[in-house]
C-alpha positions in Angstrom: -16.3 113.6 -31.8 -18.8 113.4 -28.9 -18.3 116.2 -26.4 -18.8 114.9 -22.9 -19.5 117.0 -19.8 -16.6 117.8 -17.4 -15.7 115.0 -15.0 -16.7 115.2 -11.3 -16.4 113.0 -8.2 -19.2 111.5 -6.2 -18.6 112.3 -2.5 -20.8 110.3 -0.2 -22.6 112.3 2.4 -24.7 111.3 5.4 -28.4 111.6 5.1 -28.8 113.4 8.5 -27.0 116.2 10.2 -27.2 117.8 13.6 -30.8 119.1 14.2 -32.3 116.5 11.8 -34.8 113.9 13.0 -33.1 110.5 13.4 -34.2 108.0 10.8 -32.9 104.4 10.4 -35.5 103.3 7.9 -32.7 102.5 5.5 -31.5 99.7 7.8 -33.2 96.5 6.7 -33.7 94.3 9.8 -34.9 90.7 9.3 -37.0 88.9 11.9 -35.1 87.2 14.6 -34.5 83.6 13.7 -35.0 84.2 10.0 -31.5 83.8 8.8 -30.3 80.2 8.1 -27.4 78.6 9.8 -25.1 76.8 7.3 -23.0 73.8 8.1 -19.6 74.8 9.5 -17.9 73.2 6.4 -20.3 74.8 3.8 -18.6 76.3 0.8 -18.3 80.0 0.8 -19.8 80.3 -2.6 -23.1 78.7 -1.2 -23.6 81.2 1.6 -23.3 84.5 -0.1 -26.8 85.4 1.2 -25.5 85.7 4.7 -23.5 88.8 3.9 -26.7 90.8 3.2 -29.1 89.9 6.0 -28.6 90.2 9.8 -28.3 87.1 11.9 -30.5 87.7 15.0 -31.5 85.4 17.9 -33.5 87.5 20.4 -37.0 88.4 19.2 -39.3 91.2 20.3 -40.6 89.0 23.1 -37.0 88.5 24.4 -37.0 84.8 23.4 -34.1 83.0 21.7 -35.5 81.7 18.3 -34.3 80.2 15.1 -31.5 77.9 14.0 -28.7 80.0 15.5 -30.3 79.6 18.9 -30.0 75.8 18.8 -27.2 74.1 20.7 -25.6 77.3 21.9 -24.3 75.6 25.0 -24.9 78.6 27.3 -26.7 77.8 30.5 -28.3 80.3 32.8 -25.1 80.9 34.8 -23.1 81.6 31.7 -25.7 84.1 30.4 -25.8 85.9 33.8 -22.0 86.0 33.7 -22.2 87.5 30.2 -24.6 90.2 31.4 -22.3 91.0 34.3 -19.3 91.3 32.0 -21.2 93.9 30.0 -22.3 95.7 33.1 -18.7 95.7 34.3 -17.5 97.2 31.1 -20.2 99.8 31.1 -19.4 100.8 34.8 -15.7 100.9 33.9 -16.4 103.2 31.0 -18.4 105.6 33.3 -15.6 105.8 35.8 -12.7 106.2 33.4 -14.6 108.7 31.3 -15.1 110.8 34.5 -11.4 110.3 35.4 -10.4 111.8 32.1 -12.7 114.8 32.6 -11.0 115.2 36.0 -7.6 115.3 34.2 -6.5 112.1 35.9 -5.7 110.7 32.4 -5.2 112.3 29.1 -7.5 110.2 27.0 -10.2 107.5 27.0 -12.5 105.7 24.6 -15.9 104.3 25.6 -17.7 101.2 24.4 -21.3 102.4 25.0 -23.7 100.3 22.9 -21.0 97.8 21.7 -20.5 95.8 24.9 -22.0 92.6 23.6 -19.6 92.2 20.7 -16.3 91.8 22.6 -17.8 90.2 25.7 -19.7 87.5 23.8 -16.9 86.8 21.3 -14.3 86.2 24.1 -16.1 83.2 25.6 -16.1 81.5 22.2 -12.2 81.5 22.3 -9.9 79.1 24.0 -6.7 79.7 26.0 -3.8 80.5 23.7 -5.9 82.1 21.0 -4.8 85.6 20.1 -6.9 88.7 19.5 -5.5 91.6 17.5 -7.9 94.3 18.7 -8.7 97.9 18.1 -9.2 100.3 21.1 -12.8 99.4 21.6 -12.6 95.7 22.5 -11.8 96.0 26.3 -14.6 93.5 26.8 -12.2 90.8 25.6 -10.1 91.5 28.7 -13.0 91.8 31.1 -14.7 88.6 29.9 -11.3 86.9 29.9 -10.6 87.6 33.6 -7.8 90.2 33.1 -7.4 92.3 36.3 -9.3 95.6 36.1 -6.8 97.3 38.4 -4.1 96.6 35.7 -6.4 98.1 33.1 -6.8 101.3 35.2 -3.1 101.6 35.9 -2.5 101.5 32.2 -5.0 104.2 31.6 -3.4 106.3 34.4 0.2 105.5 33.2 1.2 105.1 36.8 4.0 103.0 38.3 1.9 99.8 38.1 1.3 100.2 34.4 2.7 97.0 32.9 3.5 98.9 29.7 5.4 101.5 31.7 3.7 104.5 30.2 4.8 103.7 26.7 1.4 103.3 25.2 -1.6 105.7 24.8 -4.2 105.1 27.5 -6.6 102.2 26.6 -4.0 100.6 24.4 -3.8 97.5 26.6 -1.6 94.5 26.0 -1.5 91.0 27.5 -0.1 87.9 25.8 -1.4 85.7 28.6 -4.9 86.8 28.0 -4.7 86.7 24.2 -4.7 90.5 23.7 -2.1 91.7 21.3 -0.6 95.2 21.6 -2.9 97.8 20.1 -1.6 100.1 17.4 -2.8 103.6 16.8 -1.9 103.1 13.1 -5.3 101.7 12.2 -5.7 98.4 10.3 -2.1 97.1 10.9 -3.7 94.6 13.3 -5.5 92.9 10.4 -2.3 91.8 8.6 -0.7 91.0 11.9 -3.6 88.7 12.9 -3.4 86.9 9.6 0.3 86.5 9.8 0.1 85.1 13.4 -2.6 82.6 12.3 -0.4 81.5 9.4 2.5 81.0 11.8 0.3 78.9 14.1 -0.6 76.7 11.1 3.0 76.5 9.9 3.9 75.2 13.4 1.0 72.7 13.3 -0.4 74.3 16.4 -4.1 74.5 17.4 -4.4 78.2 18.3 -6.4 80.6 16.1 -6.4 84.3 15.7 -9.1 87.0 15.7 -8.7 90.3 13.9 -10.7 93.4 14.8 -11.3 96.5 12.7 -13.9 99.3 12.6 -16.0 100.2 9.6 -13.9 103.3 8.7 -10.6 101.4 8.7 -11.8 98.9 6.1 -10.7 101.6 3.6 -7.1 101.1 4.6 -4.8 99.0 2.3 -3.8 96.7 5.2 -7.4 95.4 5.4 -7.4 94.3 1.8 -3.9 92.9 2.0 -4.9 90.8 5.0 -7.9 89.4 3.1 -5.6 88.3 0.2 -3.3 86.4 2.5 -6.1 84.9 4.6 -7.9 83.7 1.5 -4.9 82.4 -0.4 -3.4 80.4 2.5 -6.7 79.6 4.3 -5.4 81.0 7.5 -7.2 80.0 10.8 -8.4 83.5 11.6 -11.8 85.2 12.3 -11.9 88.6 10.6 -14.2 90.9 12.6 -15.6 94.2 11.3 -17.4 96.3 13.9 -19.8 98.5 11.9 -20.9 101.1 14.5 -22.1 103.5 11.7 -19.4 106.2 12.4 -15.6 106.4 11.9 -14.5 109.3 14.1 -16.6 112.0 12.4 -17.3 110.4 9.0 -20.2 108.1 8.3 -19.8 104.6 7.1 -20.5 105.4 3.5 -17.1 107.0 3.1 -15.4 103.6 3.7 -18.2 101.4 2.2 -18.5 103.2 -1.1 -20.8 101.5 -3.5 -21.0 98.2 -1.6 -24.2 97.3 0.1 -22.6 95.8 3.2 -19.0 95.5 4.6 -19.5 91.8 4.8 -19.8 91.4 1.1 -16.2 92.5 0.7 -15.3 89.0 1.7 -16.9 87.6 -1.5 -14.2 89.0 -3.8 -11.7 86.9 -1.9 -13.8 83.7 -1.6 -14.1 84.1 2.2 -17.4 83.2 3.9 -19.0 86.4 5.1 -21.8 86.9 7.6 -23.6 89.9 9.2 -24.8 89.7 12.7 -26.8 91.8 15.1 -24.0 93.3 17.2 -26.4 94.2 20.0 -27.7 90.7 20.5 -25.3 88.8 22.9 -26.7 85.4 21.9 -26.3 86.1 18.2 -22.8 87.3 18.5 -21.8 84.3 20.5 -23.5 81.9 18.1 -21.7 83.3 15.1 -18.4 83.5 16.9 -18.8 79.9 17.9 -19.5 78.9 14.3 -16.5 80.9 12.9 -14.0 79.8 15.5 -15.0 76.1 14.9 -14.5 76.6 11.2 -11.0 78.0 11.9 -10.1 75.2 14.3 -11.2 72.6 11.7 -8.7 74.1 9.3 -11.5 75.3 7.0 -10.0 78.8 6.7 -11.1 82.4 7.5 -14.5 83.9 8.1 -15.4 87.5 7.8 -18.0 88.8 10.3 -19.7 92.2 10.2 -21.3 93.3 13.5 -24.1 95.8 12.9 -24.2 98.1 15.9 -24.2 101.8 16.9 -21.5 103.8 18.7 -23.7 105.5 21.3 -21.0 107.7 22.7 -18.3 109.8 21.1 -15.4 108.4 19.2 -13.2 109.3 22.2 -13.0 111.9 24.9 -11.6 114.2 22.2 -14.7 114.0 20.1 -18.0 115.8 20.2 -20.5 113.8 18.1 -23.2 116.5 18.3 -21.1 118.3 15.7 -21.8 115.8 13.0 -24.9 113.7 13.9 -28.3 114.3 15.5 -27.9 114.4 19.3 -30.7 111.9 19.9 -29.7 109.5 17.1 -28.5 106.8 19.5 -31.9 106.5 21.2 -33.5 105.8 17.8 -31.1 103.0 16.9 -33.5 100.1 16.0 -31.4 97.2 17.4 -31.7 98.6 21.0 -29.3 98.3 23.9 -27.3 95.1 24.3 -27.4 95.1 28.1 -31.2 95.7 28.2 -31.9 93.0 25.6 -29.9 90.3 27.5 -31.4 91.4 30.8 -35.0 91.1 29.4 -34.1 87.6 28.0 -33.0 86.4 31.4 -36.1 87.8 33.0 -38.2 85.9 30.5 -36.2 82.8 31.3 -37.2 83.3 35.0 -33.6 83.5 36.2 -33.4 87.3 36.6 -35.5 90.2 37.7 -35.4 94.0 37.7 -34.5 93.9 41.4 -31.6 91.5 40.8 -30.4 93.7 37.9 -30.4 96.9 40.1 -28.5 95.0 42.8 -26.0 93.8 40.2 -25.5 97.3 38.8 -24.9 98.7 42.3 -22.6 95.8 43.3 -20.5 96.1 40.2 -20.2 99.8 40.3 -19.1 99.6 43.9 -16.4 97.1 42.9 -15.2 99.3 40.0 -15.0 102.4 42.4 -13.1 100.4 45.0 -10.6 99.2 42.3 -10.3 102.7 41.0 -9.3 103.9 44.4 -6.6 101.3 44.6 -5.2 102.3 41.2 -5.3 106.0 42.0 -3.5 105.4 45.2 -0.5 104.3 43.1 -0.8 107.3 40.8 -2.6 109.2 38.1 -1.4 111.4 35.2 -1.2 114.4 37.6 0.1 112.9 40.9 1.6 109.9 42.6 4.1 107.3 41.4 4.9 107.1 37.7 7.5 105.2 35.7 10.9 106.8 35.4 11.6 108.6 32.1 14.8 106.5 31.9 12.6 103.5 31.0 11.9 105.0 27.6 15.3 103.7 26.6 14.7 100.1 27.7 13.4 97.2 25.6 14.2 99.0 22.3 17.3 96.9 21.5 18.7 93.7 22.9 21.9 95.5 23.4 21.6 99.3 23.8 23.6 101.1 21.0 26.1 103.9 21.7 23.8 106.7 20.6 21.0 105.6 23.0 23.5 105.3 25.8 24.7 108.8 25.1 21.2 110.2 25.0 20.2 108.5 28.2 23.3 109.9 29.9 22.6 113.4 28.6 19.1 113.1 30.0 20.6 112.4 33.4 20.0 108.7 33.7 
């Protein structure tokens, strides 16, 4: 008999640690405009190449080039609005992060570096469509016109919180604005989105769903179960993966394993899969427009991987300097989404550095004024808050005896 050596496991490890020099040479970035744009009804088997490149529209001269730049349907006003959505989300992040450090709320999660993904995707949707998001897609609400004061009141869990203090801060919810309740149990939103989309099709409706997940959560079983159902029943859903390189404190290789990209996971299920530059507002919108049209035409699901970088910590509870080089975000080769769209608008002749500075100041002033209104109602430490008695409400249609007894014992 052949005597084999003892078995061992291969444990993926990041190439760089704190103190190392940032290096993204492993990230292969094609030229802007180089990736082809297939017909919306092209067979998934014929577009496998799109899961390995990166769809990009904005080139190094800040021009929109290539087939994905054609027929975008975004005029100057729409692009300026998109830029202001991202600036608003960034200013909101700054103020809410500071509020957490001031102990006005217990928790917060920033979107720094990822603003283009949710803000651009939202404008490709129609009223009645439903997003099943993670905690880093607040741009869907901002670009969709959801009141910022309501967002802040939810973060503060004050008496104007529409969720009445029952959700973790930043776990927003709004049926009217197509934003399904966020779950801290990661990946459940994927199967929920597919089920919602299947229900829409069963009712012969015209509404589609969008599922959102981070790179780390693709290792959850719910992710794969969702792909089975989406593929089998050709559900009208867009399956989004935000690959920001880090899942809390573990690098993407832990979830990706031996796969080259996250997008290629769609191939095993016969689902069209694309990778897009997540820091390119125009590219994100172009791909979102393509995928949502495919769903509306009853052509089934699309899997999209957004290649981006989480510039901040995972949350206010996280210190990224403990597991990655402190200056790694500045070395990210796809740049900053706000700066890239700003430069594109300047090249188009409809924006300037002066107008940009004015917009930043105006938007920050609006965010601060709104914050004062929300804090006047209450914060975690002071002001008006929902009554603890409300924890018993909306659990059952008719409150059972044991909950009535518990509520009375609590003095309510």
